[in-house]
Residue frames relative to the residue before (quaternion, step in Angstrom):
aa qw qx qy qz dx dy dz
X 1.0000 0.0000 0.0000 0.0000 0.00 0.00 0.00
X 0.5318 -0.5891 0.4756 0.3795 3.54 -1.09 0.44
X 0.6107 -0.6023 0.3699 0.3569 3.53 -1.09 0.80
X 0.6662 0.5251 -0.3408 0.4054 3.64 0.99 -0.71
X 0.6143 0.4979 -0.3504 0.5020 3.56 1.13 -0.58
X 0.6491 0.4724 -0.3700 0.4675 3.73 0.85 -0.52
X 0.6736 0.5067 -0.3253 0.4286 3.52 0.92 -0.79
X 0.6215 0.5482 -0.3219 0.4579 3.56 1.07 -0.64
X 0.6963 0.4840 -0.2661 0.4584 3.50 0.98 -0.90
X 0.6428 0.4892 -0.2969 0.5093 3.45 1.08 -0.76
X 0.5823 0.5381 -0.3901 0.4682 3.68 0.92 -0.71
X 0.6743 0.4996 -0.3281 0.4337 3.65 0.74 -0.91
X 0.6413 0.5224 -0.3140 0.4660 3.55 0.94 -0.97
X 0.7125 0.4525 -0.2780 0.4586 3.61 0.70 -0.97
X 0.6375 0.5259 -0.3372 0.4509 3.57 1.02 -0.62
X 0.6570 0.4716 -0.3064 0.5020 3.62 1.03 -0.77
X 0.6229 0.5161 -0.3723 0.4550 3.64 0.99 -0.59
X 0.6347 0.5174 -0.3191 0.4772 3.51 1.08 -0.69
X 0.6453 0.4965 -0.3483 0.4644 3.57 1.00 -0.68
X 0.5780 0.5665 -0.3730 0.4536 3.62 1.12 -0.75
X 0.6527 0.5337 -0.3112 0.4385 3.58 0.96 -0.99
X 0.6658 0.4642 -0.3254 0.4851 3.54 0.90 -1.06
X 0.5823 0.5548 -0.4249 0.4154 3.81 0.81 -0.62
X 0.7458 0.4330 -0.2447 0.4432 3.67 0.87 -0.86
X 0.8071 0.3676 -0.1463 0.4383 3.58 1.00 -0.75
X 0.7481 0.4251 -0.2110 0.4638 3.54 1.12 -0.59
X 0.6143 -0.5084 0.4532 0.3984 3.54 -1.30 0.17
X 0.5995 0.5522 -0.3368 0.4715 3.55 1.03 -0.76
X 0.6938 0.4747 -0.2805 0.4633 3.48 0.80 -0.87
X 0.5970 0.5405 -0.3346 0.4894 3.69 1.14 -0.63
X 0.7037 0.4528 -0.2880 0.4657 3.58 0.81 -0.84
X 0.5937 0.5629 -0.3643 0.4448 3.55 1.06 -0.62
X 0.6375 0.5322 -0.2846 0.4789 3.47 1.05 -1.34
X 0.7023 0.4517 -0.2967 0.4633 3.68 0.63 -0.95
X 0.7114 0.4986 -0.2853 0.4048 3.55 0.76 -0.83
X 0.8222 0.1912 -0.0808 0.5301 3.52 1.21 -0.62
X 0.7848 0.3959 -0.1902 0.4372 3.43 0.36 -1.40
X 0.7582 0.3864 -0.1976 0.4865 3.53 0.62 -1.24
X 0.7254 0.4620 -0.2599 0.4391 3.56 0.95 -0.86
X 0.8399 0.2661 -0.1119 0.4597 3.54 1.02 -0.60
X 0.7495 0.3568 -0.1443 0.5386 3.48 1.33 -0.56
X 0.7611 0.3667 -0.2447 0.4757 3.65 0.32 -1.08
X 0.8509 0.1535 -0.1729 0.4718 3.48 -0.95 1.04
X 0.6171 0.5607 -0.3663 0.4130 3.54 1.21 0.23
X 0.5048 -0.7310 0.3383 0.3103 3.49 1.37 0.59
X 0.8365 -0.1873 0.0863 0.5077 3.53 -0.87 -0.81
X 0.5830 0.5569 -0.3821 0.4517 3.60 1.14 -0.30
X 0.6450 0.4703 -0.3269 0.5060 3.57 1.04 -0.69
X 0.6168 0.5318 -0.3550 0.4591 3.71 0.90 -0.63
X 0.6961 0.4878 -0.2746 0.4496 3.54 0.87 -0.97
X 0.6461 0.5148 -0.3079 0.4719 3.48 1.07 -0.75
X 0.6087 0.5523 -0.3181 0.4726 3.50 1.13 -0.77
X 0.6467 0.5004 -0.3120 0.4838 3.66 0.95 -0.97
X 0.6938 0.4975 -0.2890 0.4331 3.54 0.81 -0.89
X 0.6411 0.4884 -0.3165 0.5002 3.59 1.02 -0.87
X 0.6901 0.4856 -0.2924 0.4500 3.58 0.79 -0.91
X 0.6498 0.5196 -0.3190 0.4539 3.54 0.82 -0.80
X 0.6813 0.5097 -0.2862 0.4406 3.58 0.81 -0.95
X 0.7099 0.4645 -0.2497 0.4669 3.50 0.99 -1.19
X 0.6450 0.4909 -0.3392 0.4774 3.68 0.96 -0.54
X 0.6141 0.5593 -0.3503 0.4329 3.50 1.12 -0.76
X 0.7540 0.3639 -0.2319 0.4952 3.63 1.02 -0.60
X 0.7609 -0.4571 0.1797 0.4240 3.54 1.24 0.43
X 0.4087 0.6779 -0.4988 0.3530 3.65 1.21 0.04
X 0.4567 -0.6473 0.5006 0.3490 3.70 -0.83 0.77
X 0.5533 -0.6430 0.4638 0.2555 3.43 -1.10 1.05
X 0.5653 0.6047 -0.3615 0.4290 3.65 1.13 -0.65
X 0.6524 0.5099 -0.3367 0.4483 3.61 1.01 -0.72
X 0.5899 0.5398 -0.3249 0.5050 3.58 1.13 -0.82
X 0.6281 0.5309 -0.3369 0.4584 3.72 0.81 -0.91
X 0.6517 0.5147 -0.2889 0.4764 3.45 0.84 -1.13
X 0.7116 0.4593 -0.2940 0.4429 3.69 0.66 -0.78
X 0.5607 0.5986 -0.3232 0.4721 3.48 1.35 -0.70
X 0.7045 0.4583 -0.2791 0.4644 3.53 0.93 -1.07
X 0.6077 0.5689 -0.3311 0.4443 3.57 1.21 -0.65
X 0.7634 0.4526 -0.2015 0.4145 3.40 0.85 -1.13
X 0.7681 0.2562 -0.0814 0.5812 3.52 1.17 -0.80
X 0.6736 -0.4075 0.4179 0.4534 3.46 -1.40 -0.37
X 0.6787 -0.4937 0.3139 0.4438 3.63 -1.09 0.32
X 0.7185 0.4992 -0.2399 0.4208 3.38 0.84 -0.98
X 0.6949 0.4393 -0.2692 0.5016 3.46 1.04 -0.82
X 0.5956 0.5686 -0.3341 0.4587 3.57 1.22 -0.80
X 0.6289 0.5456 -0.3195 0.4525 3.60 1.04 -0.88
X 0.6779 0.5254 -0.2560 0.4459 3.53 0.87 -1.20
X 0.7422 0.4093 -0.2549 0.4654 3.57 0.81 -1.09
X 0.5775 0.5492 -0.3813 0.4685 3.60 1.15 -0.57
X 0.6906 0.4618 -0.3103 0.4621 3.62 0.79 -0.79
X 0.6569 0.4973 -0.3080 0.4758 3.54 0.99 -0.73
X 0.6427 0.4967 -0.3400 0.4740 3.63 1.00 -0.59
X 0.6350 0.4922 -0.3172 0.5039 3.59 1.02 -0.70
X 0.6176 0.5365 -0.3444 0.4606 3.58 1.00 -0.69
X 0.6354 0.5123 -0.3158 0.4838 3.58 1.00 -0.97
X 0.7046 0.4601 -0.3210 0.4345 3.51 0.78 -0.73
X 0.5796 0.5623 -0.3339 0.4862 3.49 1.21 -0.50
X 0.6296 0.5337 -0.3048 0.4753 3.62 1.06 -0.86
X 0.6717 0.4968 -0.3033 0.4582 3.61 1.01 -1.04
X 0.7266 0.4055 -0.2995 0.4669 3.67 0.63 -0.88
X 0.6242 0.4880 -0.3594 0.4930 3.75 1.03 -0.59
X 0.6422 0.4709 -0.3759 0.4738 3.67 0.83 -0.60
X 0.6041 0.5795 -0.3314 0.4352 3.56 0.83 -0.74
X 0.6961 0.4568 -0.2407 0.4989 3.52 0.77 -1.13
X 0.7065 0.4669 -0.3162 0.4277 3.63 0.77 -0.93
X 0.7946 0.3755 -0.1289 0.4593 3.68 0.93 -0.98
X 0.7992 0.2711 -0.1087 0.5253 3.59 1.10 -0.66
X 0.8154 0.3534 -0.1562 0.4311 3.50 0.82 -0.87
X 0.2878 0.7957 -0.5067 0.1652 3.61 1.04 0.19
X 0.7362 0.4588 -0.2478 0.4313 3.51 0.69 -1.13
X 0.6648 0.4657 -0.3038 0.4989 3.58 1.07 -0.79
X 0.7721 0.4186 -0.2547 0.4047 3.63 0.75 -0.94
X 0.5621 0.6398 -0.3917 0.3482 3.53 1.15 -0.65
X 0.6488 0.5130 -0.3221 0.4606 3.63 1.09 -0.74
X 0.7155 0.4286 -0.2654 0.4837 3.56 1.13 -0.53
X 0.8140 0.2323 -0.0727 0.5273 3.60 0.93 -1.02
X 0.3279 0.7750 -0.5025 0.1982 3.69 1.18 0.21
X 0.6733 0.4962 -0.3132 0.4499 3.62 0.97 -0.90
X 0.6143 0.5629 -0.3068 0.4601 3.54 1.18 -0.89
X 0.6480 0.5219 -0.2723 0.4833 3.62 1.08 -1.01
X 0.6729 0.4906 -0.3071 0.4608 3.55 0.88 -0.81
X 0.5934 0.5327 -0.3318 0.5041 3.65 1.10 -0.70
X 0.6449 0.5216 -0.3085 0.4657 3.59 0.84 -1.09
X 0.6397 0.5183 -0.3398 0.4546 3.70 0.82 -0.97
X 0.7167 0.4606 -0.2745 0.4459 3.63 0.73 -1.08
X 0.6555 0.5448 -0.3187 0.4145 3.50 1.02 -0.58
X 0.7935 0.3543 -0.1184 0.4804 3.46 1.05 -0.99
X 0.4221 0.7874 -0.4091 0.1855 3.54 1.42 -0.40
X 0.7413 0.4421 -0.2644 0.4302 3.59 0.84 -0.98
X 0.7986 0.1218 -0.0138 0.5892 3.54 1.06 -0.87
X 0.1077 -0.8762 0.4579 0.1053 3.66 0.56 0.96
X 0.7069 0.4581 -0.3018 0.4466 3.52 0.84 -0.80
X 0.6936 0.4528 -0.3150 0.4633 3.62 0.82 -0.85
X 0.6528 0.4816 -0.3437 0.4731 3.69 1.03 -0.73
X 0.6535 0.4774 -0.3780 0.4496 3.60 0.89 -0.54
X 0.5530 0.5372 -0.3888 0.5044 3.70 1.15 -0.43
X 0.6646 0.5301 -0.3048 0.4294 3.59 0.81 -0.78
X 0.6209 0.5219 -0.3129 0.4941 3.48 1.12 -0.99
X 0.7227 0.4606 -0.2841 0.4298 3.67 0.78 -0.90
X 0.5816 0.5957 -0.3346 0.4415 3.58 1.23 -0.40
X 0.5986 0.5993 -0.3802 0.3714 3.56 1.11 -0.67
X 0.4625 -0.7017 0.4840 0.2439 3.47 -1.09 0.78
X 0.7014 0.4074 -0.2224 0.5409 3.56 1.23 0.04
X 0.5528 0.6062 -0.4423 0.3623 3.69 -1.13 0.25
X 0.3893 -0.6639 0.5706 0.2866 3.61 -1.35 0.35
X 0.4550 -0.7003 0.5023 0.2239 3.46 -0.78 1.13
X 0.7030 0.4656 -0.3060 0.4420 3.63 0.80 -0.95
X 0.6529 0.5154 -0.3118 0.4591 3.62 0.94 -0.84
X 0.6183 0.5165 -0.3573 0.4726 3.63 1.02 -0.66
X 0.6594 0.4998 -0.3253 0.4577 3.59 0.94 -0.80
X 0.6643 0.4890 -0.3127 0.4710 3.58 0.92 -0.84
X 0.6413 0.5128 -0.3161 0.4753 3.64 0.92 -0.88
X 0.6557 0.5099 -0.3207 0.4552 3.59 0.87 -0.78
X 0.6311 0.5680 -0.3114 0.4268 3.51 1.08 -0.85
X 0.7371 0.3190 -0.2405 0.5450 3.68 0.96 -0.67
X 0.5117 0.6012 -0.4514 0.4158 3.68 1.14 0.31
X 0.5684 -0.6241 0.4043 0.3521 3.58 -1.16 -0.16
X 0.3576 0.7594 -0.4685 0.2755 3.53 1.35 0.08
X 0.4219 -0.6891 0.5099 0.2953 3.62 -1.00 0.65
X 0.6057 -0.6132 0.3675 0.3493 3.52 -0.95 0.97
X 0.6395 0.5315 -0.3479 0.4330 3.60 0.90 -1.03
X 0.6733 0.4999 -0.3193 0.4414 3.66 0.84 -0.89
X 0.6800 0.4776 -0.3216 0.4540 3.59 0.91 -0.95
X 0.6923 0.4729 -0.3232 0.4389 3.67 0.75 -1.02
X 0.6955 0.4760 -0.3502 0.4087 3.65 0.79 -0.69
X 0.6290 0.4942 -0.3350 0.4978 3.58 1.12 -0.79
X 0.5957 0.5574 -0.3698 0.4447 3.72 0.96 -0.71
X 0.6832 0.5125 -0.2969 0.4272 3.58 0.69 -0.99
X 0.6737 0.4779 -0.2683 0.4957 3.53 0.89 -0.98
X 0.7063 0.4341 -0.2959 0.4744 3.55 0.86 -0.85
X 0.6073 0.5535 -0.3799 0.4249 3.69 1.02 -0.37
X 0.5654 0.6763 -0.3754 0.2865 3.65 0.93 -0.86
X 0.6580 0.5269 -0.3483 0.4100 3.66 0.64 -0.92
X 0.7414 0.3903 -0.2454 0.4876 3.63 0.67 -1.02
X 0.5836 0.5734 -0.3825 0.4293 3.52 1.11 -0.56
X 0.6419 0.5212 -0.2934 0.4797 3.57 1.08 -0.92
X 0.6244 0.5478 -0.3347 0.4450 3.61 0.98 -0.82
X 0.7900 0.3510 -0.2083 0.4576 3.58 0.61 -1.06
X 0.5717 0.5403 -0.3949 0.4747 3.53 1.25 -0.24
X 0.5999 0.5419 -0.3531 0.4710 3.62 1.22 -0.53
X 0.6313 0.5070 -0.3389 0.4792 3.62 1.00 -0.73
X 0.7508 0.3230 -0.2838 0.5014 3.70 0.77 -0.60
X 0.5757 0.6106 -0.4355 0.3257 3.69 0.82 -0.25
X 0.4755 -0.6589 0.5272 0.2486 3.50 -1.52 0.35
X 0.2162 0.8039 -0.5284 0.1667 3.70 1.06 0.47
X 0.4995 -0.6857 0.4445 0.2875 3.53 -0.89 0.84
X 0.3866 0.6550 -0.5430 0.3559 3.56 0.38 1.19
X 0.5808 -0.5543 0.4562 0.3839 3.66 -1.07 0.79
X 0.5381 -0.6419 0.4260 0.3420 3.74 -0.90 0.95
X 0.6451 0.5170 -0.3453 0.4443 3.58 0.78 -0.66
X 0.6984 0.4625 -0.2910 0.4623 3.51 0.93 -0.88
X 0.5640 0.5927 -0.3343 0.4679 3.56 1.23 -0.71
X 0.6943 0.4718 -0.2674 0.4731 3.57 0.82 -1.08
X 0.6447 0.5130 -0.3379 0.4550 3.52 0.92 -0.96
X 0.6626 0.5021 -0.3252 0.4507 3.73 0.90 -0.96
X 0.6269 0.5341 -0.3433 0.4516 3.66 1.07 -0.90
X 0.6666 0.4983 -0.3032 0.4641 3.64 0.94 -0.91
X 0.6447 0.5077 -0.3466 0.4544 3.57 0.93 -0.78
X 0.6976 0.4775 -0.2812 0.4541 3.59 0.87 -0.89
X 0.5894 0.5840 -0.3371 0.4449 3.51 1.25 -0.50
X 0.6736 0.4731 -0.2364 0.5162 3.45 1.08 -1.06
X 0.6230 0.5223 -0.3566 0.4604 3.57 0.94 -0.61
X 0.6667 0.4869 -0.2961 0.4804 3.56 0.79 -1.01
X 0.6585 0.5314 -0.3067 0.4357 3.62 0.79 -1.02
X 0.6844 0.4774 -0.2829 0.4728 3.56 0.80 -1.12
X 0.6545 0.4639 -0.3684 0.4699 3.66 0.86 -0.80
X 0.6503 0.5267 -0.3461 0.4243 3.73 0.82 -0.67
X 0.6467 0.4966 -0.2992 0.4956 3.60 1.09 -0.74
X 0.6485 0.5214 -0.3135 0.4574 3.56 0.94 -0.91
X 0.6580 0.4881 -0.2967 0.4906 3.63 0.94 -0.91
X 0.6254 0.5081 -0.3788 0.4552 3.64 0.86 -0.78
X 0.6965 0.4564 -0.3160 0.4547 3.59 0.57 -0.95
X 0.6998 0.5104 -0.2870 0.4092 3.58 0.88 -0.87
X 0.8079 0.2819 -0.0978 0.5082 3.60 0.85 -0.93
X 0.5078 0.6560 -0.4768 0.2907 3.73 0.95 0.01
X 0.2543 -0.8189 0.4968 0.1341 3.67 1.19 -0.13
X 0.7460 -0.4055 0.2215 0.4795 3.60 0.79 0.94
X 0.5834 0.5575 -0.4098 0.4254 3.67 1.07 -0.09
X 0.3243 -0.7266 0.5960 0.1080 3.35 -1.39 0.77
X 0.2708 -0.7804 0.5279 0.1971 3.64 -0.58 0.92
X 0.7832 -0.1570 0.1378 0.5856 3.46 1.00 -0.92
X 0.5553 -0.6495 0.4112 0.3174 3.60 -0.90 0.92
X 0.6229 0.5717 -0.2978 0.4433 3.44 1.05 -0.99
X 0.6741 0.4695 -0.2676 0.5035 3.64 0.95 -1.09
X 0.6243 0.5256 -0.3674 0.4461 3.64 0.84 -0.74
X 0.6787 0.5054 -0.2798 0.4535 3.52 0.94 -1.00
X 0.6544 0.5217 -0.2880 0.4654 3.58 0.94 -0.91
X 0.7247 0.3726 -0.2293 0.5324 3.62 1.08 -0.65
X 0.4317 -0.7278 0.4358 0.3065 3.55 1.23 0.17
X 0.2402 0.7603 -0.5510 0.2464 3.55 0.91 0.94
X 0.0565 -0.8225 0.5655 -0.0214 3.62 -0.77 1.08
X 0.6502 0.5736 -0.3091 0.3908 3.53 1.35 0.06
X 0.4111 0.7132 -0.4734 0.3134 3.53 1.28 0.28
X 0.6582 -0.5064 0.3770 0.4101 3.62 -1.17 0.52
X 0.2778 -0.7986 0.5162 0.1361 3.52 -0.85 0.85
X 0.4268 0.7629 -0.4195 0.2445 3.72 1.25 -0.20
X 0.6331 0.5005 -0.3696 0.4606 3.61 1.14 -0.57
X 0.6964 0.4763 -0.3273 0.4255 3.63 1.02 -0.16
X 0.4680 0.6825 -0.4267 0.3648 3.57 1.43 -0.08
X 0.0760 -0.7625 0.6374 0.0804 3.63 -1.11 0.55
X 0.6295 -0.5362 0.4372 0.3536 3.40 -1.41 0.50
X 0.3741 -0.7325 0.5119 0.2480 3.57 -0.88 0.74
């Protein structure tokens, strides 16, 4: 992976680890816990879990990074439950933005995202579930724009949502681990999260390069991953 991609991902991990430390040691963290996690979610059983799902779904649907929801899931629940609920909350957000694009926003969005939707169609057409998983494994890209572009593409919702959920799980586990209270030394826990993040990102990049078959999902993604083998006819001009 390109160094800038790694640095951005690690910066997010470290910033969330710092946020977790502040939750436990500062007055600000205490008020945030009482205001939201402790007062409304943690220890409130099914009601707290449903509230977390609703909150996470709405916030990711309007563009909040799903990694933050995963971190909060790890903080509010156990590592396993936090990972599951974090992934389901992000999936709910995906469904909301996808559904909006498909049923209400086609006219408005096609002018802005039509080219991106066409690329997405060509990228996933032969193997929609596995290629959607691949897209979600990449450590770069805009989650909300991907959801909206998929909504105005021709992919079937079941294929997109199932691939999305499976592709979300690795990074959700990583960020839930950073936020969780599992009984591991903080330094070891952070090192494990960084290692898992690098492994997941490297796998996503390798799969993208291996199975893209000449298709380009997004110019910015290609540039970030230092792809140089995409077709160049679109850049040619008349002499």
